[in-house]
Phi, psi and omega in degrees: 000161176269134177261132187263093181277354176276348181301133174293133180222088184284107183264001180290144181063036173240020185059041180265121183300320183300320188254332185260000181243022183294318178301318182295318188264333185244347180082006176222150178261336187267048180250153171273123189277112180229038189244286189306144187271060162235169186259150176272004173276155179288145174296138186300149186298330183293341171272315178300321181298322178289326177293314179297321178299314178295322179296335181291343171289341178057030177226126181238059184274190180293147186245150168273147173278095188282159175303321181298325178294313180296319184290333176294319181290313182301312181294322182296311180298324179291311187287320185274323189230009176056040181246126181267117179236144177256156181303317185287355176269358184251136179226119183282138177219167188261045172142144178295317182293314175301327178291318181300315183294324174298324175297324180298314177296322185291318190254359175233074186289344182251146181284358169269356182295152188239144174236129177272129177240148183249101185270155003289146192215152172311120194307321180296345178290339169254330184292325181292332177292317182289322181289343176263008177057039174245170189266127173276130173243121182266128176241094186291141171293148176274134180238130174224113183053042171089354182257128186256138173226166177284139173263088186286330177294315176297321179304309184298325177290338183269348186281136173230181180294345180267358183282118184244332191218144166238130184264116182252130175254113187215107001294166188274133170240113029250359193277349172078021176283142165255104186294134179277171188299323177294317178305311185294314176301315183295320181294314181296322182296321177294316180295317182296320179300330187250015177055042179260128175280135173259124170262111188257108176280101185249030187296336176265013191294336180277337180260072181236153184245010171211175187297126175261133183239113174301132183309311187287354180275349188288313183200160177297321182299320178290319180298330181290343179245015187239137163239130183257135177244133181207172181192157171278359192302312184285321188293322189244013174061045177237028185300326184291352179272351172054054175233117182222183180206151170250144177231134169212137173282348184265105187298333179287320179293314184296320180294318175302312178300318178302315181303311182290325177297320176294323179294321181277350183060042178255014182256012176259108185266140184291159184304311183281340177294318177303308184301316182292319180294317179293316178297321179298311183286336178276337188234358194264004185300314180292325175302318185291318180304312182291319180302312183299319181296317181297318181291319176305313180299320179295318179296315179297317177302320181293314183298314179298319183295318183292324180290307183301323183271001178057039179281137182282044184233129184232159171201152175270133184297123186293149177271352183197163175075165170264021186249135176247130180268089185283130178254126182249021187291332182285355176285341186060024178256158175288163182301316181300318181289323178295316178301316183295321180292319180302319183280322191257334178252315178278330177063048174237143179253110176248161171291133177290119183300332182295335177294346180265359180135170185289344175266025176259003179296139181073011177237149173218146183259130179245134180267121181262006185273067177211169186289155193292333177292318177292323173300315177301321176297321180296317180298318175300319178295323176298318183298330181295329182260339190231000000 
């Protein structure tokens, strides 16, 4: 079937963080919300129908983790990413961020232990380290003309005897990189040499515009030091159902993670989350193809609008995600001035680049997962201030 991403979907006054928490987070209510990384498209009917069908039983008790659920994950990873996963290598959890936090505790048992993060990065990937009272070690990505690569020489210089974990964001949020096989192999080689566990956050892996390679699929040696975190949440706009999973081909790594997850009670998945995840993975392949095409058109719309109107705002076209990492350096304004203009003149709410790390100054993240007319309105608003 054809999915209508142009359809209006008013999420205001639905207890939606993205649209109903503007005053709380930005100080203004009359902003166009382009920040939280969920989509303003409706969740597809093949998921909603299954939820409604289950709700008709009028009983929401404890759920079993069925073989059908695991098989949907196994088949999705095989069909979409050519990754062979077994049932006993999957562990269900109630969110990628809670799982990541559990990984910090599991693989950094001492309060002197260190976790390497590659900034600019999705903020919880370093906030979770701090909340676990472990040390954040920053390995900044290298940027050249808007294109980001890993700085592996800097990485090697930052490793100490206390370095236990590297947090990998793959595909990368916010810069939109899909790491190629050589980049992943070179990174993993360094980590293996230094007995570092890689936590690979692959939650955006389905919304990619070039070939995505799951880190643990490359080789047994790499799989042995990797625990992968994923979810259908971003791909199918069901993030609020808090259903995710961890995968590891290394039974010792997975067991260590399980022990902490059970201690933290993050392995109890909600009733509708199971149903939605299974429905998504069993029926969602064509939806994803159409979604990616629409998002690519929105990214192209944004690029062309900025160029045609000579706006001093740049971005490198992302290889993945519906998120754009906008650079405002050519405005010659301070970060504070840029932020003020966005809020008071353009009246748009974007994610502040500083929250992604110290190399996020003069950057803001824009979410393009909305219908193209509303995106065009936002771009017009940007042009008023810049």
